[in-house]
All heavy atoms as an XYZ file, in Angstrom:
639
protein
N     -10.738     15.119    -32.053
C     -11.232     13.755    -32.135
C     -11.808     13.384    -30.773
O     -11.097     13.076    -29.848
C     -10.080     12.825    -32.519
C     -10.433     11.374    -32.377
S      -9.206     10.218    -32.967
C      -7.731     10.704    -32.204
N     -13.097     13.392    -30.640
C     -13.763     13.064    -29.382
C     -14.072     11.575    -29.344
O     -14.390     10.963    -30.356
C     -15.047     13.872    -29.238
N     -14.011     11.012    -28.174
C     -14.273      9.579    -28.028
C     -15.731      9.241    -28.290
O     -16.039      8.147    -28.725
C     -13.878      9.118    -26.628
C     -12.386      9.059    -26.348
C     -12.150      8.632    -24.915
C     -11.697      8.122    -27.286
N     -16.628     10.149    -28.006
C     -18.043      9.801    -28.220
C     -18.374      9.674    -29.702
O     -19.286      8.987    -30.087
C     -18.982     10.757    -27.511
C     -18.691     12.197    -27.599
C     -19.562     12.951    -26.597
N     -18.709     13.634    -25.657
C     -18.399     14.921    -25.728
N     -18.927     15.681    -26.629
N     -17.576     15.448    -24.889
N     -17.595     10.345    -30.578
C     -17.830     10.226    -32.019
C     -17.228      8.935    -32.574
O     -17.674      8.442    -33.585
C     -17.224     11.417    -32.758
C     -17.911     12.712    -32.388
O     -19.038     12.699    -31.900
N     -17.223     13.823    -32.607
N     -16.205      8.422    -31.903
C     -15.546      7.202    -32.357
C     -15.412      6.249    -31.179
O     -14.345      6.095    -30.608
C     -14.171      7.535    -32.928
C     -14.208      8.422    -34.136
C     -12.802      8.771    -34.601
O     -11.825      8.428    -33.958
N     -12.709      9.436    -35.733
N     -16.499      5.553    -30.812
C     -16.457      4.727    -29.608
C     -15.536      3.518    -29.702
O     -15.138      2.971    -28.693
C     -17.910      4.304    -29.420
C     -18.509      4.403    -30.786
C     -17.781      5.516    -31.483
N     -15.152      3.089    -30.909
C     -14.345      1.880    -31.037
C     -12.852      2.181    -31.088
O     -12.044      1.266    -31.130
C     -14.761      1.092    -32.287
C     -16.180      0.632    -32.212
N     -16.604     -0.324    -31.326
C     -17.274      1.034    -32.885
C     -17.899     -0.502    -31.470
N     -18.330      0.309    -32.399
N     -12.467      3.438    -31.088
C     -11.053      3.806    -31.101
C     -10.536      3.739    -29.671
O     -11.062      4.361    -28.772
C     -10.859      5.230    -31.671
C      -9.402      5.639    -31.558
C     -11.328      5.288    -33.109
N      -9.500      2.937    -29.489
C      -8.905      2.801    -28.170
C      -7.516      3.434    -28.221
O      -6.675      3.026    -29.012
C      -8.799      1.317    -27.765
C      -8.125      1.186    -26.415
C     -10.171      0.686    -27.753
N      -7.312      4.427    -27.384
C      -6.028      5.106    -27.345
C      -5.585      5.236    -25.898
O      -6.350      5.697    -25.055
C      -6.138      6.493    -27.971
O      -4.964      7.236    -27.727
N      -4.347      4.852    -25.593
C      -3.875      5.017    -24.221
C      -3.730      6.486    -23.833
O      -3.651      6.820    -22.666
C      -2.523      4.305    -24.213
C      -2.103      4.259    -25.636
C      -3.351      4.239    -26.451
N      -3.755      7.382    -24.816
C      -3.613      8.809    -24.550
C      -4.944      9.554    -24.600
O      -4.963     10.777    -24.550
C      -2.645      9.429    -25.557
C      -1.297      8.770    -25.539
C      -0.927      7.905    -26.542
C      -0.409      8.997    -24.495
C       0.313      7.286    -26.517
C       0.827      8.382    -24.462
C       1.187      7.522    -25.478
N      -6.058      8.831    -24.675
C      -7.373      9.465    -24.804
C      -7.676     10.390    -23.637
O      -8.228     11.470    -23.831
C      -8.456      8.403    -24.928
N      -7.305     10.001    -22.449
C      -7.592     10.836    -21.287
C      -6.785     12.132    -21.334
O      -7.249     13.174    -20.882
C      -7.312     10.081    -19.996
C      -7.770     10.843    -18.773
C      -7.619     10.039    -17.494
O      -7.045      8.959    -17.510
N      -8.127     10.557    -16.413
N      -5.599     12.103    -21.893
C      -4.781     13.304    -21.999
C      -5.284     14.237    -23.095
O      -5.234     15.455    -22.966
C      -3.327     12.933    -22.274
C      -2.626     12.109    -21.196
C      -1.258     11.661    -21.684
C      -2.501     12.918    -19.927
N      -5.773     13.659    -24.187
C      -6.204     14.457    -25.329
C      -7.532     15.153    -25.046
O      -7.688     16.337    -25.299
C      -6.324     13.574    -26.589
C      -4.933     13.038    -26.953
C      -6.929     14.336    -27.745
C      -4.944     11.960    -28.002
N      -8.491     14.413    -24.513
C      -9.828     14.973    -24.258
C     -10.377     14.375    -22.962
O     -11.155     13.424    -22.986
C     -10.744     14.666    -25.438
C     -12.033     15.461    -25.397
O     -12.258     16.199    -24.416
O     -12.822     15.338    -26.352
N      -9.966     14.910    -21.794
C     -10.353     14.303    -20.525
C     -11.862     14.315    -20.267
O     -12.390     13.380    -19.685
C      -9.606     15.124    -19.475
C      -9.117     16.332    -20.163
C      -9.080     16.045    -21.621
N     -12.569     15.345    -20.727
C     -14.024     15.394    -20.508
C     -14.725     14.273    -21.281
O     -15.609     13.607    -20.761
C     -14.608     16.755    -20.917
C     -14.172     17.903    -20.046
C     -12.819     18.479    -20.456
O     -12.369     18.244    -21.601
O     -12.196     19.139    -19.606
N     -14.317     14.072    -22.536
C     -14.916     13.007    -23.341
C     -14.573     11.637    -22.755
O     -15.421     10.733    -22.736
C     -14.433     13.099    -24.787
N     -13.358     11.501    -22.269
C     -12.952     10.236    -21.662
C     -13.799      9.946    -20.423
O     -14.316      8.838    -20.252
C     -11.467     10.284    -21.299
C     -10.960      9.017    -20.683
C     -10.590      7.954    -21.473
C     -10.873      8.892    -19.306
C     -10.132      6.772    -20.907
C     -10.413      7.725    -18.731
C     -10.039      6.656    -19.537
N     -13.970     10.942    -19.559
C     -14.777     10.769    -18.347
C     -16.224     10.450    -18.688
O     -16.858      9.609    -18.041
C     -14.712     12.021    -17.480
O     -13.399     12.232    -17.035
N     -16.750     11.106    -19.706
C     -18.130     10.838    -20.126
C     -18.263      9.414    -20.665
O     -19.244      8.720    -20.380
C     -18.568     11.845    -21.188
N     -17.271      8.971    -21.435
C     -17.312      7.609    -21.978
C     -17.256      6.580    -20.858
O     -17.972      5.575    -20.889
C     -16.159      7.403    -22.963
N     -16.445      6.815    -19.844
C     -16.361      5.902    -18.704
C     -17.673      5.896    -17.931
O     -18.169      4.844    -17.533
C     -15.174      6.283    -17.791
C     -15.227      5.527    -16.480
C     -13.857      6.016    -18.500
N     -18.249      7.071    -17.730
C     -19.497      7.172    -16.966
C     -20.657      6.477    -17.669
O     -21.556      5.947    -17.008
C     -19.843      8.640    -16.727
N     -20.646      6.437    -18.986
C     -21.758      5.838    -19.730
C     -21.439      4.463    -20.311
O     -22.186      3.949    -21.132
C     -22.193      6.792    -20.845
C     -22.752      8.079    -20.334
N     -21.982      9.217    -20.219
C     -23.973      8.401    -19.862
C     -22.711     10.186    -19.719
N     -23.926      9.721    -19.483
N     -20.368      3.866    -19.875
C     -19.960      2.575    -20.401
C     -20.804      1.448    -19.805
O     -20.851      1.262    -18.591
C     -18.483      2.328    -20.084
O     -18.131      1.008    -20.403
N     -21.451      0.673    -20.671
C     -22.246     -0.471    -20.215
C     -21.334     -1.577    -19.684
O     -21.671     -2.249    -18.708
C     -23.100     -1.006    -21.359
C     -24.224     -0.082    -21.772
C     -25.006     -0.651    -22.935
O     -24.985     -1.887    -23.130
O     -25.635      0.143    -23.650
N     -20.208     -1.788    -20.323
C     -19.292     -2.840    -19.876
C     -18.753     -2.545    -18.476
O     -18.652     -3.449    -17.648
C     -18.132     -2.974    -20.861
C     -18.571     -3.557    -22.193
C     -17.439     -3.637    -23.171
N     -16.415     -4.558    -22.681
C     -15.184     -4.613    -23.171
N     -14.808     -3.790    -24.120
N     -14.323     -5.487    -22.682
N     -18.415     -1.283    -18.206
C     -17.932     -0.934    -16.875
C     -19.051     -1.036    -15.838
O     -18.805     -1.408    -14.693
C     -17.332      0.473    -16.867
C     -16.001      0.625    -17.602
C     -15.567      2.085    -17.607
C     -14.936     -0.242    -16.977
N     -20.271     -0.722    -16.247
C     -21.407     -0.800    -15.320
C     -21.692     -2.243    -14.910
O     -22.211     -2.488    -13.816
C     -22.640     -0.171    -15.950
N     -21.352     -3.204    -15.759
C     -21.606     -4.615    -15.451
C     -20.538     -5.246    -14.567
O     -20.707     -6.368    -14.090
C     -21.721     -5.414    -16.746
C     -22.982     -5.135    -17.531
C     -23.160     -6.159    -18.640
N     -22.006     -6.224    -19.519
C     -21.954     -5.739    -20.755
N     -22.991     -5.135    -21.263
N     -20.871     -5.860    -21.476
N     -19.445     -4.537    -14.337
C     -18.385     -5.086    -13.499
C     -18.862     -5.235    -12.057
O     -19.615     -4.413    -11.547
C     -17.160     -4.173    -13.503
C     -16.337     -4.153    -14.771
C     -15.222     -3.118    -14.644
C     -15.746     -5.508    -15.071
N     -18.420     -6.300    -11.420
C     -18.724     -6.481    -10.002
C     -17.858     -5.519     -9.203
O     -16.670     -5.378     -9.459
C     -18.449     -7.925     -9.564
C     -19.312     -8.919    -10.252
N     -20.639     -9.052     -9.969
C     -19.043     -9.807    -11.236
C     -21.154     -9.996    -10.723
N     -20.197    -10.467    -11.522
N     -18.472     -4.883     -8.223
C     -17.735     -3.899     -7.428
C     -17.685     -4.329     -5.978
O     -18.598     -4.971     -5.473
C     -18.414     -2.533     -7.516
C     -18.427     -2.001     -8.923
C     -19.145     -0.708     -8.997
N     -19.222     -0.298    -10.396
C     -19.711      0.841    -10.787
N     -20.185      1.686     -9.928
N     -19.735      1.143    -12.055
N     -16.621     -3.952     -5.326
C     -16.502     -4.173     -3.892
C     -15.674     -3.034     -3.302
O     -14.842     -2.435     -3.980
C     -15.881     -5.509     -3.574
C     -14.470     -5.660     -4.076
C     -13.900     -6.996     -3.713
N     -12.594     -7.138     -4.368
C     -11.954     -8.242     -4.452
N     -12.466     -9.324     -3.945
N     -10.788     -8.298     -5.044
N     -15.895     -2.768     -2.061
C     -15.182     -1.696     -1.380
C     -13.959     -2.297     -0.698
O     -14.077     -3.247      0.069
C     -16.098     -1.005     -0.335
C     -15.329      0.043      0.442
C     -17.306     -0.401     -1.022
N     -12.806     -1.750     -1.000
C     -11.563     -2.205     -0.379
C     -11.112     -1.141      0.611
O     -11.041      0.031      0.280
C     -10.491     -2.427     -1.433
S     -10.924     -3.734     -2.595
N     -10.817     -1.560      1.804
C     -10.370     -0.642      2.849
C      -8.848     -0.520      2.795
O      -8.150     -1.480      2.496
C     -10.788     -1.156      4.230
C     -12.264     -1.394      4.356
C     -12.981     -0.063      4.503
N     -14.397     -0.319      4.686
C     -15.347      0.322      4.035
N     -15.050      1.247      3.170
N     -16.608      0.055      4.262
N      -8.321      0.647      3.113
C      -6.863      0.800      3.107
C      -6.216     -0.033      4.202
O      -6.794     -0.251      5.256
C      -6.664      2.298      3.361
C      -7.931      2.761      3.986
C      -9.024      1.860      3.476
N      -5.020     -0.488      3.914
C      -4.305     -1.348      4.855
C      -3.373     -0.565      5.774
O      -2.684     -1.152      6.591
C      -3.493     -2.386      4.080
C      -4.320     -3.335      3.227
C      -3.403     -4.257      2.429
C      -5.266     -4.137      4.084
N      -3.378      0.770      5.648
C      -2.445      1.540      6.461
C      -2.932      1.770      7.885
O      -2.188      2.272      8.712
C      -2.124      2.872      5.807
C      -3.360      3.726      5.588
O      -4.472      3.197      5.694
O      -3.207      4.923      5.307
N      -4.148      1.386      8.204
C      -4.653      1.520      9.570
C      -4.781      0.123     10.174
O      -5.505     -0.717      9.650
C      -6.019      2.198      9.578
C      -5.974      3.625      9.088
C      -7.353      4.233      9.129
C      -7.316      5.644      8.576
N      -8.651      6.235      8.536
N      -4.095     -0.143     11.266
C      -4.179     -1.486     11.848
C      -5.556     -1.752     12.438
O      -6.175     -0.867     13.033
C      -3.105     -1.479     12.933
C      -2.921     -0.041     13.267
C      -3.202      0.732     12.016
N      -6.047     -2.962     12.233
C      -7.336     -3.351     12.800
C      -7.196     -3.744     14.264
O      -8.127     -3.618     15.039
C      -7.928     -4.516     12.001
C      -8.242     -4.212     10.543
C      -8.760     -5.473      9.851
C      -9.267     -3.098     10.428
N      -6.013     -4.228     14.634
C      -5.765     -4.639     16.013
C      -5.110     -3.463     16.730
O      -4.089     -2.944     16.270
C      -4.838     -5.870     16.057
C      -5.483     -7.014     15.289
C      -4.529     -6.262     17.495
C      -4.579     -8.201     15.087
N      -5.671     -3.018     17.825
C      -5.065     -1.877     18.513
C      -3.686     -2.234     19.062
O      -3.426     -3.369     19.435
C      -6.044     -1.572     19.648
C      -6.830     -2.820     19.835
C      -6.854     -3.524     18.507
N      -2.824     -1.234     19.096
C      -1.468     -1.437     19.607
C      -1.537     -1.639     21.117
O      -2.090     -0.830     21.839
C      -0.601     -0.223     19.277
C       0.828     -0.273     19.770
C       1.580     -1.429     19.101
C       1.519      1.039     19.476
N      -0.980     -2.741     21.572
C      -0.966     -3.059     22.999
C       0.456     -2.855     23.501
O       1.400     -3.422     22.962
C      -1.421     -4.518     23.238
C      -1.350     -4.858     24.708
C      -2.820     -4.726     22.703
N       0.592     -2.029     24.505
C       1.904     -1.782     25.079
C       2.279     -2.946     25.989
O       1.467     -3.424     26.761
C       1.911     -0.477     25.874
C       1.535      0.756     25.074
C       2.421      1.008     23.895
N       3.795      1.246     24.292
C       4.777      1.436     23.445
N       4.561      1.398     22.152
N       5.993      1.648     23.880
N       3.511     -3.371     25.875
C       4.003     -4.470     26.676
C       5.218     -3.947     27.447
O       6.252     -3.630     26.860
C       4.397     -5.638     25.764
C       4.853     -6.841     26.530
O       5.473     -6.730     27.572
N       4.566     -8.018     25.993
N       5.094     -3.851     28.762
C       6.145     -3.266     29.592
C       7.445     -4.059     29.485
O       8.532     -3.475     29.416
C       5.679     -3.190     31.042
N       7.361     -5.376     29.457
C       8.568     -6.209     29.379
C       9.276     -5.999     28.040
O      10.496     -5.866     27.982
C       8.197     -7.681     29.570
C       9.370     -8.643     29.520
C      10.375     -8.411     30.663
O       9.991     -7.817     31.691
O      11.533     -8.824     30.500
N       8.516     -5.949     26.972
C       9.107     -5.717     25.651
C       9.728     -4.316     25.577
O      10.820     -4.142     25.049
C       8.055     -5.869     24.559
C       8.651     -5.735     23.159
C       7.602     -5.670     22.078
N       6.803     -4.465     22.298
C       5.502     -4.376     22.096
N       4.834     -5.418     21.681
N       4.855     -3.256     22.314
N       9.042     -3.323     26.132
C       9.585     -1.960     26.141
C      10.886     -1.882     26.933
O      11.833     -1.208     26.522
C       8.557     -0.979     26.725
C       7.350     -0.797     25.812
O       7.440     -1.162     24.616
O       6.326     -0.285     26.299
N      10.954     -2.584     28.077
C      12.176     -2.605     28.880
C      13.319     -3.232     28.086
O      14.438     -2.732     28.064
C      11.947     -3.386     30.174
C      13.155     -3.367     31.124
C      13.101     -4.471     32.161
N      13.038     -5.815     31.581
C      14.076     -6.458     31.022
N      15.260     -5.884     30.935
N      13.942     -7.661     30.524
N      13.026     -4.357     27.413
C      14.031     -5.040     26.609
C      14.520     -4.134     25.472
O      15.726     -4.040     25.216
C      13.460     -6.337     26.040
C      14.404     -7.057     25.121
C      15.474     -7.776     25.622
C      14.230     -6.999     23.753
C      16.350     -8.432     24.777
C      15.098     -7.645     22.897
C      16.161     -8.362     23.407
N      13.580     -3.441     24.794
C      13.964     -2.537     23.709
C      14.874     -1.417     24.207
O      15.855     -1.062     23.543
C      12.721     -1.940     23.038
C      11.983     -2.956     22.192
O      12.548     -4.020     21.882
O      10.815     -2.675     21.836
N      14.569     -0.850     25.375
C      15.415      0.203     25.936
C      16.807     -0.333     26.268
O      17.815      0.332     26.042
C      14.759      0.809     27.182
C      13.622      1.768     26.868
C      13.184      2.543     28.094
N      12.783      1.688     29.206
C      11.569      1.174     29.375
N      10.615      1.431     28.494
N      11.293      0.416     30.423
N      16.859     -1.550     26.801
C      18.142     -2.161     27.148
C      18.984     -2.391     25.900
O      20.194     -2.115     25.888
C      17.904     -3.483     27.878
C      19.159     -4.157     28.362
C      18.852     -5.461     29.090
O      17.763     -5.584     29.678
O      19.720     -6.344     29.060
N      18.363     -2.868     24.844
C      19.084     -3.102     23.589
C      19.571     -1.771     23.017
O      20.702     -1.666     22.525
C      18.180     -3.844     22.573
C      18.799     -3.845     21.186
C      17.906     -5.255     23.042
N      18.737     -0.744     23.091
C      19.137      0.565     22.573
C      20.319      1.150     23.338
O      21.136      1.872     22.765
C      17.955      1.543     22.618
C      16.863      1.187     21.608
O      17.162      0.447     20.651
O      15.724      1.659     21.788
N      20.429      0.865     24.632
C      21.536      1.381     25.452
C      22.848      0.668     25.161
O      23.926      1.219     25.345
C      21.203      1.239     26.946
C      20.335      2.353     27.483
C      20.327      2.339     28.998
N      19.895      1.061     29.551
C      18.651      0.779     29.932
N      17.705      1.684     29.834
N      18.339     -0.395     30.421
N      22.782     -0.576     24.729
C      23.998     -1.356     24.461
C      24.708     -0.798     23.228
O      24.094     -0.362     22.277
C      23.667     -2.816     24.212
S      23.049     -3.652     25.663
N      26.009     -0.853     23.258
C      26.796     -0.416     22.111
C      26.867     -1.521     21.071
O      26.456     -2.667     21.307
N      27.407     -1.227     19.909
C      27.498     -2.240     18.851
C      28.392     -3.412     19.233
O      28.187     -4.531     18.784
C      28.062     -1.484     17.652
C      28.546     -0.182     18.169
C      27.900      0.062     19.485
N      29.392     -3.197     20.091
C      30.281     -4.282     20.507
C      29.593     -5.280     21.417
O      29.985     -6.447     21.483
N      28.533     -4.855     22.130
C      27.840     -5.743     23.059
C      27.184     -6.908     22.316
O      27.219     -8.048     22.780
C      26.790     -4.964     23.849
N      26.632     -6.630     21.149
C      25.999     -7.703     20.367
C      27.051     -8.697     19.891
O      26.849     -9.909     19.960
C      25.229     -7.118     19.188
C      24.560     -8.120     18.262
C      23.547     -8.982     19.018
C      23.893     -7.433     17.100
N      28.176     -8.207     19.444
C      29.233     -9.103     18.988
C      29.754     -9.976     20.128
O      30.010    -11.160     19.937
C      30.373     -8.292     18.375
C      29.987     -7.624     17.077
C      31.064     -6.691     16.563
O      32.023     -6.392     17.273
N      30.910     -6.244     15.325
N      29.900     -9.385     21.321
C      30.346    -10.166     22.476
C      29.325    -11.230     22.841
O      29.675    -12.377     23.144
C      30.573     -9.241     23.680
C      31.775     -8.335     23.535
C      31.868     -7.347     24.688
O      30.978     -7.265     25.514
N      32.956     -6.581     24.710
N      28.044    -10.876     22.787
C      27.017    -11.843     23.138
C      26.950    -12.978     22.111
O      26.792    -14.141     22.455
C      25.647    -11.151     23.249
C      24.580    -12.056     23.829
C      23.312    -11.306     24.186
O      23.389    -10.110     24.498
O      22.255    -11.951     24.153
N      27.105    -12.635     20.840
C      27.116    -13.669     19.804
C      28.329    -14.578     19.956
O      28.220    -15.801     19.792
C      27.114    -13.035     18.410
C      25.805    -12.371     17.979
C      25.983    -11.666     16.647
C      24.690    -13.387     17.902
N      29.477    -14.014     20.288
C      30.680    -14.822     20.488
C      30.508    -15.749     21.686
O      30.920    -16.914     21.647
C      31.894    -13.913     20.686
N      29.868    -15.233     22.738
C      29.646    -16.067     23.931
C      28.678    -17.194     23.630
O      28.848    -18.321     24.098
C      29.104    -15.200     25.073
N      27.665    -16.927     22.802
C      26.704    -17.981     22.487
C      27.313    -19.041     21.575
O      26.952    -20.203     21.618
C      25.425    -17.400     21.876
O      25.699    -16.858     20.607
N      28.256    -18.636     20.725
C      28.945    -19.602     19.852
C      29.870    -20.509     20.653
O      30.095    -21.656     20.282
C      29.769    -18.862     18.770
C      28.894    -18.218     17.722
O      27.709    -18.622     17.606
O      29.376    -17.326     17.010
N      30.393    -20.007     21.774
C      31.315    -20.790     22.590
C      30.602    -21.903     23.333
O      31.199    -22.910     23.684
C      32.030    -19.882     23.600
N      29.295    -21.764     23.565
C      28.562    -22.792     24.311
C      28.190    -23.929     23.476
O      27.918    -24.394     22.652
C      27.303    -22.217     24.952
C      27.632    -21.226     26.024
N      26.752    -20.277     26.425
C      28.720    -21.042     26.785
C      27.278    -19.546     27.383
N      28.484    -20.003     27.610
């Protein structure tokens, strides 16, 4: 059962049954050709370059050196004020 012989049959499995006919139907579809198209860029590449901040890096290293008890002590001290 080829899609070109039965253009009005819609099957979610058409691409699995006859992928060549499915691709041909998509390529020659007037309705798909009338769709508005736009190019979407991937979001996995940042547009803003990464700027190194020495103060932030120093702070991150200091936090990494502290043990888990240091955060609890600091939170307890801040609650006391």
